[in-house]
PDB file with one MODEL, atoms N, CA, C and O in Angstrom:
MODEL        1
ATOM      1  N   MET A   1     132.858  81.787  86.710  1.00  0.00           N
ATOM      2  CA  MET A   1     131.883  81.031  85.966  1.00  0.00           C
ATOM      3  C   MET A   1     131.886  81.558  84.526  1.00  0.00           C
ATOM      4  O   MET A   1     131.888  82.767  84.295  1.00  0.00           O
ATOM      5  N   SER A   2     131.886  80.655  83.595  1.00  0.00           N
ATOM      6  CA  SER A   2     131.923  81.079  82.198  1.00  0.00           C
ATOM      7  C   SER A   2     130.525  81.426  81.705  1.00  0.00           C
ATOM      8  O   SER A   2     129.521  81.161  82.366  1.00  0.00           O
ATOM      9  N   GLN A   3     130.496  82.024  80.530  1.00  0.00           N
ATOM     10  CA  GLN A   3     129.222  82.454  79.942  1.00  0.00           C
ATOM     11  C   GLN A   3     128.326  81.250  79.635  1.00  0.00           C
ATOM     12  O   GLN A   3     127.114  81.326  79.837  1.00  0.00           O
ATOM     13  N   THR A   4     128.897  80.142  79.150  1.00  0.00           N
ATOM     14  CA  THR A   4     128.083  78.971  78.796  1.00  0.00           C
ATOM     15  C   THR A   4     127.487  78.326  80.042  1.00  0.00           C
ATOM     16  O   THR A   4     126.351  77.854  80.014  1.00  0.00           O
ATOM     17  N   GLN A   5     128.249  78.303  81.134  1.00  0.00           N
ATOM     18  CA  GLN A   5     127.708  77.739  82.370  1.00  0.00           C
ATOM     19  C   GLN A   5     126.558  78.592  82.887  1.00  0.00           C
ATOM     20  O   GLN A   5     125.550  78.069  83.364  1.00  0.00           O
ATOM     21  N   SER A   6     126.714  79.901  82.791  1.00  0.00           N
ATOM     22  CA  SER A   6     125.662  80.805  83.233  1.00  0.00           C
ATOM     23  C   SER A   6     124.401  80.608  82.389  1.00  0.00           C
ATOM     24  O   SER A   6     123.292  80.596  82.923  1.00  0.00           O
ATOM     25  N   THR A   7     124.568  80.457  81.092  1.00  0.00           N
ATOM     26  CA  THR A   7     123.436  80.230  80.198  1.00  0.00           C
ATOM     27  C   THR A   7     122.759  78.902  80.510  1.00  0.00           C
ATOM     28  O   THR A   7     121.531  78.817  80.510  1.00  0.00           O
ATOM     29  N   ASN A   8     123.552  77.862  80.777  1.00  0.00           N
ATOM     30  CA  ASN A   8     122.991  76.555  81.103  1.00  0.00           C
ATOM     31  C   ASN A   8     122.175  76.614  82.397  1.00  0.00           C
ATOM     32  O   ASN A   8     121.110  76.003  82.485  1.00  0.00           O
ATOM     33  N   ILE A   9     122.660  77.334  83.385  1.00  0.00           N
ATOM     34  CA  ILE A   9     121.933  77.460  84.651  1.00  0.00           C
ATOM     35  C   ILE A   9     120.619  78.197  84.426  1.00  0.00           C
ATOM     36  O   ILE A   9     119.590  77.801  84.974  1.00  0.00           O
ATOM     37  N   GLN A  10     120.638  79.255  83.633  1.00  0.00           N
ATOM     38  CA  GLN A  10     119.404  79.997  83.350  1.00  0.00           C
ATOM     39  C   GLN A  10     118.412  79.116  82.589  1.00  0.00           C
ATOM     40  O   GLN A  10     117.211  79.158  82.856  1.00  0.00           O
ATOM     41  N   ASP A  11     118.914  78.317  81.640  1.00  0.00           N
ATOM     42  CA  ASP A  11     118.036  77.412  80.892  1.00  0.00           C
ATOM     43  C   ASP A  11     117.406  76.378  81.818  1.00  0.00           C
ATOM     44  O   ASP A  11     116.226  76.056  81.674  1.00  0.00           O
ATOM     45  N   GLN A  12     118.176  75.856  82.763  1.00  0.00           N
ATOM     46  CA  GLN A  12     117.640  74.875  83.707  1.00  0.00           C
ATOM     47  C   GLN A  12     116.556  75.500  84.584  1.00  0.00           C
ATOM     48  O   GLN A  12     115.537  74.864  84.853  1.00  0.00           O
ATOM     49  N   LYS A  13     116.767  76.734  85.030  1.00  0.00           N
ATOM     50  CA  LYS A  13     115.764  77.416  85.851  1.00  0.00           C
ATOM     51  C   LYS A  13     114.482  77.629  85.051  1.00  0.00           C
ATOM     52  O   LYS A  13     113.383  77.468  85.581  1.00  0.00           O
ATOM     53  N   THR A  14     114.623  77.991  83.772  1.00  0.00           N
ATOM     54  CA  THR A  14     113.449  78.196  82.919  1.00  0.00           C
ATOM     55  C   THR A  14     112.692  76.890  82.741  1.00  0.00           C
ATOM     56  O   THR A  14     111.463  76.869  82.813  1.00  0.00           O
ATOM     57  N   LEU A  15     113.416  75.801  82.507  1.00  0.00           N
ATOM     58  CA  LEU A  15     112.767  74.498  82.335  1.00  0.00           C
ATOM     59  C   LEU A  15     112.057  74.078  83.619  1.00  0.00           C
ATOM     60  O   LEU A  15     110.955  73.532  83.561  1.00  0.00           O
ATOM     61  N   GLN A  16     112.668  74.321  84.771  1.00  0.00           N
ATOM     62  CA  GLN A  16     112.052  73.956  86.030  1.00  0.00           C
ATOM     63  C   GLN A  16     110.788  74.776  86.272  1.00  0.00           C
ATOM     64  O   GLN A  16     109.787  74.236  86.745  1.00  0.00           O
ATOM     65  N   SER A  17     110.817  76.054  85.960  1.00  0.00           N
ATOM     66  CA  SER A  17     109.625  76.881  86.169  1.00  0.00           C
ATOM     67  C   SER A  17     108.525  76.483  85.191  1.00  0.00           C
ATOM     68  O   SER A  17     107.349  76.517  85.554  1.00  0.00           O
ATOM     69  N   ASP A  18     108.875  76.105  83.954  1.00  0.00           N
ATOM     70  CA  ASP A  18     107.870  75.632  82.999  1.00  0.00           C
ATOM     71  C   ASP A  18     107.260  74.326  83.480  1.00  0.00           C
ATOM     72  O   ASP A  18     106.050  74.130  83.368  1.00  0.00           O
ATOM     73  N   GLY A  19     108.075  73.442  84.009  1.00  0.00           N
ATOM     74  CA  GLY A  19     107.567  72.180  84.546  1.00  0.00           C
ATOM     75  C   GLY A  19     106.674  72.414  85.745  1.00  0.00           C
ATOM     76  O   GLY A  19     105.685  71.706  85.939  1.00  0.00           O
ATOM     77  N   LYS A  20     107.016  73.400  86.543  1.00  0.00           N
ATOM     78  CA  LYS A  20     106.204  73.735  87.716  1.00  0.00           C
ATOM     79  C   LYS A  20     104.844  74.278  87.280  1.00  0.00           C
ATOM     80  O   LYS A  20     103.823  73.977  87.897  1.00  0.00           O
ATOM     81  N   LYS A  21     104.835  75.085  86.207  1.00  0.00           N
ATOM     82  CA  LYS A  21     103.574  75.627  85.701  1.00  0.00           C
ATOM     83  C   LYS A  21     102.677  74.510  85.185  1.00  0.00           C
ATOM     84  O   LYS A  21     101.470  74.519  85.427  1.00  0.00           O
ATOM     85  N   VAL A  22     103.255  73.560  84.484  1.00  0.00           N
ATOM     86  CA  VAL A  22     102.476  72.424  83.979  1.00  0.00           C
ATOM     87  C   VAL A  22     101.918  71.622  85.141  1.00  0.00           C
ATOM     88  O   VAL A  22     100.763  71.196  85.110  1.00  0.00           O
ATOM     89  N   SER A  23     102.732  71.415  86.162  1.00  0.00           N
ATOM     90  CA  SER A  23     102.289  70.681  87.335  1.00  0.00           C
ATOM     91  C   SER A  23     101.145  71.409  88.040  1.00  0.00           C
ATOM     92  O   SER A  23     100.197  70.773  88.500  1.00  0.00           O
ATOM     93  N   GLU A  24     101.226  72.729  88.128  1.00  0.00           N
ATOM     94  CA  GLU A  24     100.165  73.505  88.752  1.00  0.00           C
ATOM     95  C   GLU A  24      98.876  73.407  87.950  1.00  0.00           C
ATOM     96  O   GLU A  24      97.797  73.295  88.531  1.00  0.00           O
ATOM     97  N   TRP A  25      98.973  73.446  86.633  1.00  0.00           N
ATOM     98  CA  TRP A  25      97.777  73.316  85.796  1.00  0.00           C
ATOM     99  C   TRP A  25      97.149  71.945  85.949  1.00  0.00           C
ATOM    100  O   TRP A  25      95.926  71.828  86.027  1.00  0.00           O
ATOM    101  N   LYS A  26      97.970  70.906  85.993  1.00  0.00           N
ATOM    102  CA  LYS A  26      97.442  69.551  86.181  1.00  0.00           C
ATOM    103  C   LYS A  26      96.731  69.440  87.526  1.00  0.00           C
ATOM    104  O   LYS A  26      95.657  68.846  87.618  1.00  0.00           O
ATOM    105  N   ARG A  27      97.325  70.009  88.560  1.00  0.00           N
ATOM    106  CA  ARG A  27      96.726  69.989  89.886  1.00  0.00           C
ATOM    107  C   ARG A  27      95.410  70.769  89.896  1.00  0.00           C
ATOM    108  O   ARG A  27      94.433  70.331  90.503  1.00  0.00           O
ATOM    109  N   PHE A  28      95.384  71.921  89.228  1.00  0.00           N
ATOM    110  CA  PHE A  28      94.172  72.726  89.153  1.00  0.00           C
ATOM    111  C   PHE A  28      93.057  71.965  88.434  1.00  0.00           C
ATOM    112  O   PHE A  28      91.917  71.951  88.897  1.00  0.00           O
ATOM    113  N   LEU A  29      93.381  71.336  87.309  1.00  0.00           N
ATOM    114  CA  LEU A  29      92.366  70.590  86.566  1.00  0.00           C
ATOM    115  C   LEU A  29      91.878  69.388  87.350  1.00  0.00           C
ATOM    116  O   LEU A  29      90.686  69.079  87.330  1.00  0.00           O
ATOM    117  N   LEU A  30      92.782  68.705  88.040  1.00  0.00           N
ATOM    118  CA  LEU A  30      92.390  67.571  88.875  1.00  0.00           C
ATOM    119  C   LEU A  30      91.433  68.029  89.973  1.00  0.00           C
ATOM    120  O   LEU A  30      90.408  67.392  90.213  1.00  0.00           O
ATOM    121  N   MET A  31      91.766  69.124  90.634  1.00  0.00           N
ATOM    122  CA  MET A  31      90.898  69.632  91.699  1.00  0.00           C
ATOM    123  C   MET A  31      89.559  70.106  91.142  1.00  0.00           C
ATOM    124  O   MET A  31      88.509  69.806  91.711  1.00  0.00           O
ATOM    125  N   GLY A  32      89.588  70.835  90.045  1.00  0.00           N
ATOM    126  CA  GLY A  32      88.382  71.445  89.514  1.00  0.00           C
ATOM    127  C   GLY A  32      87.398  70.472  88.900  1.00  0.00           C
ATOM    128  O   GLY A  32      86.188  70.678  88.993  1.00  0.00           O
ATOM    129  N   PHE A  33      87.893  69.416  88.275  1.00  0.00           N
ATOM    130  CA  PHE A  33      87.010  68.536  87.524  1.00  0.00           C
ATOM    131  C   PHE A  33      86.860  67.141  88.112  1.00  0.00           C
ATOM    132  O   PHE A  33      86.023  66.370  87.642  1.00  0.00           O
ATOM    133  N   ILE A  34      87.645  66.797  89.125  1.00  0.00           N
ATOM    134  CA  ILE A  34      87.515  65.461  89.717  1.00  0.00           C
ATOM    135  C   ILE A  34      87.259  65.546  91.217  1.00  0.00           C
ATOM    136  O   ILE A  34      86.254  65.022  91.699  1.00  0.00           O
ATOM    137  N   VAL A  35      88.139  66.188  91.955  1.00  0.00           N
ATOM    138  CA  VAL A  35      88.059  66.175  93.414  1.00  0.00           C
ATOM    139  C   VAL A  35      86.872  66.996  93.924  1.00  0.00           C
ATOM    140  O   VAL A  35      86.098  66.502  94.744  1.00  0.00           O
ATOM    141  N   LEU A  36      86.714  68.221  93.463  1.00  0.00           N
ATOM    142  CA  LEU A  36      85.635  69.072  93.971  1.00  0.00           C
ATOM    143  C   LEU A  36      84.240  68.545  93.619  1.00  0.00           C
ATOM    144  O   LEU A  36      83.362  68.583  94.481  1.00  0.00           O
ATOM    145  N   PRO A  37      83.988  68.058  92.399  1.00  0.00           N
ATOM    146  CA  PRO A  37      82.659  67.479  92.144  1.00  0.00           C
ATOM    147  C   PRO A  37      82.367  66.252  93.010  1.00  0.00           C
ATOM    148  O   PRO A  37      81.240  66.079  93.473  1.00  0.00           O
ATOM    149  N   ILE A  38      83.362  65.405  93.232  1.00  0.00           N
ATOM    150  CA  ILE A  38      83.155  64.237  94.085  1.00  0.00           C
ATOM    151  C   ILE A  38      82.879  64.684  95.523  1.00  0.00           C
ATOM    152  O   ILE A  38      81.988  64.147  96.181  1.00  0.00           O
ATOM    153  N   PHE A  39      83.636  65.659  96.004  1.00  0.00           N
ATOM    154  CA  PHE A  39      83.430  66.179  97.354  1.00  0.00           C
ATOM    155  C   PHE A  39      82.039  66.794  97.494  1.00  0.00           C
ATOM    156  O   PHE A  39      81.370  66.596  98.508  1.00  0.00           O
ATOM    157  N   THR A  40      81.606  67.538  96.478  1.00  0.00           N
ATOM    158  CA  THR A  40      80.278  68.147  96.509  1.00  0.00           C
ATOM    159  C   THR A  40      79.197  67.076  96.530  1.00  0.00           C
ATOM    160  O   THR A  40      78.230  67.187  97.285  1.00  0.00           O
ATOM    161  N   LEU A  41      79.349  66.056  95.721  1.00  0.00           N
ATOM    162  CA  LEU A  41      78.382  64.959  95.696  1.00  0.00           C
ATOM    163  C   LEU A  41      78.307  64.260  97.054  1.00  0.00           C
ATOM    164  O   LEU A  41      77.216  63.950  97.533  1.00  0.00           O
ATOM    165  N   LEU A  42      79.446  64.015  97.667  1.00  0.00           N
ATOM    166  CA  LEU A  42      79.457  63.376  98.989  1.00  0.00           C
ATOM    167  C   LEU A  42      78.791  64.264 100.041  1.00  0.00           C
ATOM    168  O   LEU A  42      78.094  63.766 100.925  1.00  0.00           O
ATOM    169  N   LEU A  43      79.004  65.565  99.946  1.00  0.00           N
ATOM    170  CA  LEU A  43      78.386  66.496 100.884  1.00  0.00           C
ATOM    171  C   LEU A  43      76.862  66.488 100.741  1.00  0.00           C
ATOM    172  O   LEU A  43      76.140  66.488 101.738  1.00  0.00           O
ATOM    173  N   ILE A  44      76.381  66.481  99.502  1.00  0.00           N
ATOM    174  CA  ILE A  44      74.934  66.439  99.262  1.00  0.00           C
ATOM    175  C   ILE A  44      74.347  65.122  99.750  1.00  0.00           C
ATOM    176  O   ILE A  44      73.271  65.100 100.347  1.00  0.00           O
ATOM    177  N   CYS A  45      75.053  64.024  99.497  1.00  0.00           N
ATOM    178  CA  CYS A  45      74.587  62.712  99.974  1.00  0.00           C
ATOM    179  C   CYS A  45      74.544  62.663 101.500  1.00  0.00           C
ATOM    180  O   CYS A  45      73.605  62.114 102.076  1.00  0.00           O
ATOM    181  N   ALA A  46      75.539  63.225 102.146  1.00  0.00           N
ATOM    182  CA  ALA A  46      75.557  63.236 103.612  1.00  0.00           C
ATOM    183  C   ALA A  46      74.390  64.058 104.160  1.00  0.00           C
ATOM    184  O   ALA A  46      73.777  63.670 105.155  1.00  0.00           O
ATOM    185  N   TYR A  47      74.082  65.169 103.532  1.00  0.00           N
ATOM    186  CA  TYR A  47      72.944  65.982 103.967  1.00  0.00           C
ATOM    187  C   TYR A  47      71.636  65.202 103.785  1.00  0.00           C
ATOM    188  O   TYR A  47      70.787  65.196 104.676  1.00  0.00           O
ATOM    189  N   GLY A  48      71.476  64.547 102.634  1.00  0.00           N
ATOM    190  CA  GLY A  48      70.278  63.751 102.391  1.00  0.00           C
ATOM    191  C   GLY A  48      70.137  62.621 103.394  1.00  0.00           C
ATOM    192  O   GLY A  48      69.035  62.342 103.866  1.00  0.00           O
ATOM    193  N   PHE A  49      71.233  61.977 103.719  1.00  0.00           N
ATOM    194  CA  PHE A  49      71.202  60.905 104.703  1.00  0.00           C
ATOM    195  C   PHE A  49      70.810  61.441 106.080  1.00  0.00           C
ATOM    196  O   PHE A  49      70.037  60.808 106.799  1.00  0.00           O
ATOM    197  N   ALA A  50      71.343  62.599 106.443  1.00  0.00           N
ATOM    198  CA  ALA A  50      71.025  63.189 107.748  1.00  0.00           C
ATOM    199  C   ALA A  50      69.537  63.532 107.834  1.00  0.00           C
ATOM    200  O   ALA A  50      68.905  63.301 108.865  1.00  0.00           O
ATOM    201  N   VAL A  51      68.985  64.074 106.767  1.00  0.00           N
ATOM    202  CA  VAL A  51      67.554  64.404 106.763  1.00  0.00           C
ATOM    203  C   VAL A  51      66.728  63.124 106.852  1.00  0.00           C
ATOM    204  O   VAL A  51      65.781  63.051 107.636  1.00  0.00           O
ATOM    205  N   TRP A  52      67.076  62.129 106.064  1.00  0.00           N
ATOM    206  CA  TRP A  52      66.353  60.856 106.078  1.00  0.00           C
ATOM    207  C   TRP A  52      66.410  60.200 107.459  1.00  0.00           C
ATOM    208  O   TRP A  52      65.392  59.732 107.969  1.00  0.00           O
ATOM    209  N   PHE A  53      67.581  60.167 108.053  1.00  0.00           N
ATOM    210  CA  PHE A  53      67.763  59.557 109.358  1.00  0.00           C
ATOM    211  C   PHE A  53      66.982  60.334 110.421  1.00  0.00           C
ATOM    212  O   PHE A  53      66.368  59.737 111.306  1.00  0.00           O
ATOM    213  N   GLY A  54      67.006  61.659 110.330  1.00  0.00           N
ATOM    214  CA  GLY A  54      66.254  62.488 111.269  1.00  0.00           C
ATOM    215  C   GLY A  54      64.756  62.267 111.139  1.00  0.00           C
ATOM    216  O   GLY A  54      64.046  62.261 112.145  1.00  0.00           O
ATOM    217  N   GLN A  55      64.268  62.089 109.934  1.00  0.00           N
ATOM    218  CA  GLN A  55      62.848  61.825 109.736  1.00  0.00           C
ATOM    219  C   GLN A  55      62.461  60.456 110.289  1.00  0.00           C
ATOM    220  O   GLN A  55      61.363  60.286 110.818  1.00  0.00           O
ATOM    221  N   MET A  56      63.355  59.488 110.168  1.00  0.00           N
ATOM    222  CA  MET A  56      63.065  58.154 110.707  1.00  0.00           C
ATOM    223  C   MET A  56      62.967  58.188 112.229  1.00  0.00           C
ATOM    224  O   MET A  56      62.090  57.540 112.800  1.00  0.00           O
ATOM    225  N   LEU A  57      63.842  58.921 112.889  1.00  0.00           N
ATOM    226  CA  LEU A  57      63.938  58.867 114.345  1.00  0.00           C
ATOM    227  C   LEU A  57      63.136  59.955 115.050  1.00  0.00           C
ATOM    228  O   LEU A  57      62.537  59.689 116.092  1.00  0.00           O
ATOM    229  N   PHE A  58      63.106  61.165 114.515  1.00  0.00           N
ATOM    230  CA  PHE A  58      62.593  62.285 115.286  1.00  0.00           C
ATOM    231  C   PHE A  58      61.360  62.957 114.686  1.00  0.00           C
ATOM    232  O   PHE A  58      60.348  63.101 115.371  1.00  0.00           O
ATOM    233  N   TRP A  59      61.425  63.361 113.444  1.00  0.00           N
ATOM    234  CA  TRP A  59      60.419  64.263 112.916  1.00  0.00           C
ATOM    235  C   TRP A  59      59.308  63.570 112.128  1.00  0.00           C
ATOM    236  O   TRP A  59      58.202  64.105 112.047  1.00  0.00           O
ATOM    237  N   GLY A  60      59.553  62.449 111.572  1.00  0.00           N
ATOM    238  CA  GLY A  60      58.555  61.794 110.729  1.00  0.00           C
ATOM    239  C   GLY A  60      58.542  62.394 109.339  1.00  0.00           C
ATOM    240  O   GLY A  60      59.137  63.448 109.113  1.00  0.00           O
ATOM    241  N   PRO A  61      57.875  61.740 108.409  1.00  0.00           N
ATOM    242  CA  PRO A  61      57.857  62.252 107.037  1.00  0.00           C
ATOM    243  C   PRO A  61      56.999  63.508 106.936  1.00  0.00           C
ATOM    244  O   PRO A  61      56.067  63.695 107.718  1.00  0.00           O
ATOM    245  N   PRO A  62      57.316  64.358 105.980  1.00  0.00           N
ATOM    246  CA  PRO A  62      56.504  65.558 105.814  1.00  0.00           C
ATOM    247  C   PRO A  62      55.153  65.197 105.220  1.00  0.00           C
ATOM    248  O   PRO A  62      55.026  64.188 104.525  1.00  0.00           O
ATOM    249  N   GLY A  63      54.165  65.998 105.484  1.00  0.00           N
ATOM    250  CA  GLY A  63      52.842  65.766 104.933  1.00  0.00           C
ATOM    251  C   GLY A  63      51.758  66.205 105.885  1.00  0.00           C
ATOM    252  O   GLY A  63      52.046  66.632 107.003  1.00  0.00           O
ATOM    253  N   PRO A  64      50.485  66.104 105.446  1.00  0.00           N
ATOM    254  CA  PRO A  64      49.374  66.570 106.290  1.00  0.00           C
ATOM    255  C   PRO A  64      49.071  65.654 107.457  1.00  0.00           C
ATOM    256  O   PRO A  64      48.162  65.932 108.240  1.00  0.00           O
TER     257      PRO A  64
ENDMDL
END
């Protein structure tokens, strides 16, 4: 293998690792600012629905 081929292979590996880092950052930002807040909101809504449904059927509304 010649020196230029070796250099080209190393350059390709560097470009691939840089592209992988960018992809990881995009995935991290997508998870952190879109997926996790939506998941948290759905979890809170599900809890609220469960409490509301339980009050309708079993416990009744809170109060004196």
